[in-house]
C-alpha positions in Angstrom: -58.4 -90.9 19.0 -54.9 -90.6 20.4 -53.3 -93.3 22.5 -53.4 -90.9 25.5 -57.1 -90.3 25.2 -58.0 -93.9 24.5 -59.6 -95.6 27.5 -57.7 -98.5 29.0 -59.2 -101.7 27.9 -59.1 -105.1 29.6 -56.2 -107.1 28.2 -57.1 -109.5 25.4 -54.3 -112.0 25.7 -53.9 -115.4 24.3 -53.5 -118.3 26.7 -50.1 -118.1 28.4 -47.3 -119.8 26.5 -44.9 -122.3 28.1 -42.1 -119.7 27.7 -44.0 -117.2 29.8 -44.1 -119.7 32.7 -40.4 -120.3 32.2 -39.6 -116.6 32.1 -41.5 -115.9 35.4 -39.7 -118.9 37.0 -36.4 -117.5 35.9 -37.2 -114.1 37.2 -38.2 -115.6 40.6 -35.2 -118.0 40.7 -32.8 -115.3 39.7 -34.0 -112.9 42.4 -33.7 -115.6 45.0 -30.3 -116.8 43.9 -28.8 -113.3 43.9 -30.4 -112.5 47.2 -28.9 -115.6 48.7 -25.5 -115.0 47.2 -25.1 -111.2 47.6 -28.0 -109.8 49.6 -31.2 -107.7 49.0 -29.5 -104.7 47.3 -28.1 -106.9 44.5 -31.5 -108.7 44.2 -33.2 -105.4 43.6 -30.5 -104.5 41.0 -31.3 -107.8 39.3 -34.9 -106.8 39.1 -33.9 -103.4 37.8 -32.0 -105.2 35.0 -35.1 -107.2 34.2 -37.1 -104.0 34.0 -34.5 -102.5 31.7 -34.7 -105.6 29.5 -38.5 -105.4 29.3 -38.4 -101.7 28.4 -35.8 -102.2 25.7 -37.7 -105.1 24.2 -41.2 -103.6 24.3 -40.1 -100.2 23.0 -37.7 -101.8 20.6 -35.3 -99.1 21.9 -32.1 -99.8 20.0 -29.1 -97.6 19.2 -27.8 -99.6 16.2 -30.8 -99.4 13.9 -31.5 -95.8 14.9 -28.0 -94.7 13.9 -28.1 -96.8 10.7 -31.4 -95.5 9.3 -30.2 -91.9 10.0 -26.9 -92.4 8.3 -28.4 -94.2 5.3 -31.8 -92.7 5.0 -31.9 -89.6 7.2 -34.8 -91.0 9.2 -34.3 -89.5 12.7 -37.1 -90.7 15.0 -34.7 -93.0 16.8 -32.1 -90.3 17.3 -34.7 -87.9 18.6 -35.8 -90.5 21.1 -32.2 -90.9 22.3 -32.0 -87.1 22.7 -35.2 -87.2 24.8 -33.7 -90.0 26.9 -30.6 -88.1 27.5 -32.5 -84.9 28.4 -34.6 -86.8 31.0 -31.4 -88.4 32.4 -29.3 -85.2 32.8 -32.2 -83.5 34.6 -32.3 -86.4 37.1 -28.6 -87.1 37.3 -26.8 -83.7 37.4 -28.2 -82.3 40.7 -27.5 -85.6 42.4 -24.0 -85.8 41.0 -23.3 -82.2 41.9 -24.4 -82.8 45.5 -22.4 -86.1 45.6 -25.2 -88.0 47.3 -28.7 -89.2 46.7 -31.1 -90.1 49.5 -28.1 -90.1 51.9 -26.0 -92.4 49.8 -22.8 -91.3 48.0 -23.1 -91.4 44.3 -20.6 -90.9 41.4 -20.8 -90.9 37.7 -18.8 -92.6 35.0 -16.1 -90.0 34.4 -13.3 -91.6 32.4 -10.0 -90.4 30.9 -10.2 -88.5 27.6 -7.6 -89.7 25.0 -6.9 -91.5 21.7 -8.1 -94.7 23.2 -11.7 -93.3 23.3 -11.6 -92.3 19.6 -10.2 -95.7 18.5 -12.4 -97.7 20.8 -15.6 -95.9 20.0 -15.0 -96.1 16.2 -14.4 -99.9 16.5 -17.5 -100.3 18.6 -19.6 -98.3 16.2 -18.3 -100.4 13.2 -18.8 -103.6 15.1 -22.4 -102.9 16.2 -23.5 -102.5 12.6 -21.9 -105.8 11.6 -23.1 -107.5 14.8 -26.6 -106.2 14.3 -26.9 -104.8 17.9 -25.0 -102.8 20.4 -24.3 -104.0 24.0 -27.8 -103.5 25.3 -29.3 -104.7 21.9 -27.3 -107.9 22.0 -28.6 -108.7 25.5 -32.3 -107.9 24.8 -32.2 -109.6 21.4 -30.7 -112.7 23.0 -33.4 -112.7 25.6 -35.9 -112.4 22.8 -34.7 -115.7 21.3 -32.1 -114.6 18.8 -29.6 -117.4 18.2 -27.4 -115.1 16.1 -27.0 -112.8 19.1 -25.6 -115.6 21.2 -22.8 -115.8 18.7 -22.3 -112.0 18.9 -22.2 -112.2 22.7 -19.7 -115.0 22.7 -17.2 -113.0 20.6 -18.1 -109.8 22.4 -16.7 -111.5 25.5 -13.6 -112.7 23.6 -13.0 -109.1 22.3 -13.5 -107.7 25.8 -10.8 -109.9 27.2 -8.4 -108.9 24.5 -9.3 -105.2 25.1 -8.7 -105.6 28.9 -5.2 -107.1 28.2 -4.3 -104.3 25.8 -5.9 -101.4 27.6 -2.7 -100.2 29.5 -1.0 -99.6 26.1 -3.8 -97.6 24.7 -4.3 -95.5 27.8 -0.5 -94.7 27.9 -1.0 -92.8 24.6 -2.3 -89.2 24.3 -4.4 -88.8 27.4 -5.9 -85.7 29.0 -7.3 -87.5 32.1 -11.0 -87.5 33.3 -12.9 -84.3 32.9 -16.3 -83.7 34.6 -18.3 -80.9 32.8 -20.2 -80.3 36.1 -16.9 -79.7 37.9 -15.6 -77.6 35.1 -18.6 -75.3 34.4 -20.9 -75.8 37.4 -24.2 -77.5 37.7 -26.6 -75.1 35.9 -24.3 -74.1 33.0 -23.6 -77.8 32.4 -27.2 -78.7 32.5 -28.4 -75.9 30.3 -25.6 -76.6 27.8 -26.4 -80.2 27.6 -30.1 -79.6 27.0 -29.3 -77.1 24.3 -27.1 -79.6 22.5 -29.8 -82.3 22.7 -32.3 -79.9 21.2 -29.9 -78.9 18.5 -29.2 -82.5 17.5 -32.9 -83.3 17.5 -33.6 -80.2 15.4 -30.9 -81.1 12.9 -32.5 -84.6 12.4 -35.8 -82.9 11.7 -34.3 -80.6 9.1 -32.3 -83.3 7.4 -35.3 -85.8 7.4 -37.6 -83.2 5.9 -35.0 -82.2 3.3 -34.6 -85.8 2.2 -38.2 -87.0 2.5 -40.4 -83.9 2.6 -42.0 -84.9 5.9 -41.3 -86.8 9.1 -42.0 -90.5 9.2 -45.3 -91.3 10.8 -45.4 -93.8 13.6 -47.1 -97.1 12.6 -50.6 -97.7 14.1 -50.1 -99.9 17.2 -51.7 -103.3 16.9 -53.0 -103.1 20.5 -54.2 -100.4 22.9 -54.7 -100.0 26.6 -53.6 -102.8 29.0 -52.9 -105.2 26.1 -50.4 -102.8 24.7 -48.8 -102.2 28.1 -48.3 -105.9 28.7 -47.5 -107.1 25.2 -46.1 -104.0 23.4 -45.1 -102.4 21.3 -44.5 -99.3 23.3 -43.9 -95.8 21.9 -40.2 -94.8 21.5 -40.7 -91.9 23.9 -42.1 -94.3 26.6 -38.9 -96.3 26.2 -36.8 -93.1 26.5 -38.5 -92.1 29.7 -38.4 -95.6 31.1 -34.7 -96.0 30.5 -33.8 -92.7 32.0 -35.8 -93.4 35.2 -34.4 -96.9 35.5 -30.8 -95.6 35.1 -31.5 -93.0 37.8 -32.8 -95.8 40.0 -29.6 -97.7 39.4 -27.6 -94.6 40.5 -29.7 -94.4 43.6 -29.3 -98.1 44.6 -25.8 -98.9 43.2 -24.2 -95.5 43.8 -23.2 -95.4 40.1 -25.0 -95.5 36.7 -26.0 -98.4 34.5 -23.2 -100.2 32.7 -23.0 -103.4 30.7 -19.7 -104.4 29.1 -17.3 -104.6 32.1 -19.2 -107.8 33.0 -18.2 -109.3 29.6 -14.5 -108.7 30.4 -15.1 -110.3 33.8 -16.8 -113.4 32.5 -14.2 -113.9 29.8 -11.3 -113.4 32.2 -12.8 -115.9 34.6 -12.9 -118.5 31.8 -9.3 -117.6 30.7 -8.2 -117.8 34.4 -9.8 -121.3 34.7 -8.0 -122.3 31.5 -4.6 -121.4 33.0 -4.0 -117.8 31.8 -2.5 -115.4 34.4 -5.1 -112.8 34.0 -4.9 -111.8 37.6 -1.5 -110.2 36.8 -2.9 -107.9 34.1 -2.9 -104.2 35.0 -6.7 -104.2 34.3 -7.3 -106.5 37.3 -4.7 -104.8 39.6 -7.0 -102.7 41.8 -8.4 -104.3 45.0 -12.0 -103.9 43.6 -11.1 -105.6 40.3 -9.3 -108.4 42.1 -12.3 -109.0 44.3 -14.5 -109.2 41.3 -12.2 -111.6 39.5 -12.0 -113.9 42.5 -15.7 -113.6 43.6 -19.0 -114.8 42.3 -20.5 -113.2 39.3 -23.7 -112.9 41.4 -21.8 -110.4 43.6 -20.9 -108.2 40.6 -23.5 -105.4 40.0 -23.0 -105.2 36.2 -23.1 -109.0 35.8 -26.3 -109.3 37.8 -28.0 -106.5 35.9 -26.9 -108.0 32.5 -28.4 -111.3 33.4 -31.5 -109.5 34.5 -31.7 -107.7 31.1 -31.8 -111.1 29.3 -34.5 -112.5 31.7 -36.6 -109.3 31.4 -36.4 -109.4 27.6 -37.3 -113.1 27.6 -40.3 -112.2 29.7 -41.3 -109.4 27.4 -40.9 -111.6 24.3 -43.0 -114.3 26.0 -45.8 -111.8 26.8 -45.7 -110.6 23.1 -45.7 -114.2 21.8 -42.5 -113.7 19.8 -40.2 -116.4 21.0 -39.3 -118.0 17.6 -35.6 -118.8 17.4 -34.0 -118.9 14.0 -31.4 -121.7 14.0 -30.2 -121.2 10.5 -27.7 -118.4 10.1 -26.3 -117.7 6.6 -22.5 -118.0 6.4 -21.9 -114.3 5.7 -24.2 -113.2 8.5 -22.4 -115.5 10.8 -19.0 -114.0 9.8 -20.4 -110.5 10.5 -21.6 -111.7 13.9 -18.2 -112.9 14.8 -16.4 -109.8 13.5 -18.9 -107.5 15.0 -18.7 -109.1 18.4 -14.9 -109.0 18.5 -14.9 -105.3 17.4 -17.5 -104.3 20.0 -15.8 -106.1 22.8 -12.4 -104.7 22.0 -13.7 -101.2 21.4 -15.8 -101.1 24.5 -12.8 -101.8 26.7 -10.6 -99.2 25.1 -13.4 -96.6 25.3 -14.4 -97.4 28.9 -17.8 -98.5 27.9 -20.4 -98.9 25.1 -23.6 -97.2 24.0 -24.8 -97.5 27.6 -21.7 -97.1 29.9 -19.9 -94.6 27.7 -22.7 -92.8 25.8 -25.9 -92.9 27.8 -24.4 -93.1 31.3 -21.3 -91.2 30.3 -23.3 -88.2 29.1 -25.6 -88.5 32.1 -22.5 -88.3 34.2 -21.4 -85.1 32.5 -18.1 -86.8 31.4 -16.2 -85.2 28.5 -15.2 -88.6 27.3 -18.8 -89.4 26.4 -18.9 -86.4 24.0 -15.7 -87.7 22.4 -17.2 -91.2 22.2 -20.4 -90.1 20.4 -19.0 -88.7 17.1 -16.3 -91.4 16.9 -18.8 -94.2 17.4 -21.2 -92.6 14.9 -18.5 -92.4 12.2 -17.7 -96.1 12.9 -21.4 -96.9 12.7 -21.7 -95.1 9.3 -18.7 -97.1 8.0 -20.3 -100.3 9.3 -23.6 -99.4 7.6 -21.7 -99.2 4.3 -20.2 -102.7 4.9 -23.4 -104.4 5.8 -24.5 -105.4 2.3 -21.2 -107.2 1.8 -22.3 -109.6 4.5 -25.8 -110.0 3.2 -27.2 -107.6 5.9 -30.0 -105.2 5.0 -29.8 -101.4 5.2 -33.3 -100.0 5.7 -34.5 -97.3 3.3 -37.9 -95.7 3.0 -39.4 -96.0 -0.5 -39.7 -92.7 -2.3 -43.0 -91.0 -1.6 -43.6 -92.9 1.7 -43.9 -90.7 4.8 
């Protein structure tokens, strides 16, 4: 019987763990703290971040592993799920962005300049995420799930972000065609149709290449739970994650007036630390606009991206607690630790040069119909392929399906 046809069953959960109580307390405390510091709208965005963290964790919806297994082994289920996510997103986003408003509120996408900085930054990011073992969203939800190694990745992600913010004016001054909106260039319906056709072509190509390599598409593993137990504790199907992320990103657009992003908060956090240590970061071009100056001088709880990032960690912690999977590994092999440091630095630096990561530049960038996102994608994939080849030198696995397994 299929999952869809299976009747919902009463959840069969073990006794709540102490971490579940802590996760719920953090969710409530975080919502209250953000509401007190910045108002109800930011509190709702904190909860949206928590929902994103829960979806990412329960669906194991990552970008790093999906790209790695396709590059190394031509397994394409993860890439097909990403194409489905993008298809859901553009159907929701494009009409609202073309109209310029949503439910009476002005909205705008992430449309960033196209130039050499995107190519270099995306390649570095793709390389770094394979060494780090997670992209920007993956770093946060794995951290929330109890990964000590990802705390190291995040720390150096922040360091790299600050360096990228300091150097960004130089990179942007190189070959630069400016921002290009594909909706403004071609119109709503041609842009929407063209995007859906490209997603279908990419998904189709993964099917052809996977069958050519393995003879058949990989079958999804039988879920260990069904019904309500699966809903609460996971794991969720990849397509459920794809739909959930697209809908939650659209909700972010509706409430924040712009899509979901992650890595600008890392530059903010690191720059605040650098400023407290005596560096004159306020005089950097990156922080020269009134909005950026206000963010640098204000509370992180008043910054949309920061609030949502914290929410992702809390939401993933809640999901891992529900699943009973909070088991931190404190021992990190030296080579793996070195990869975490290098990967974090490369991702942080690359994300600032490329105006975003797998979320801000890729997911939200494509949902915004920005040309820079389509430049980001192949450059980041090439960097990811290079990083995949480097992983064994750091003692990191590259997943491959045994011959004859489907």
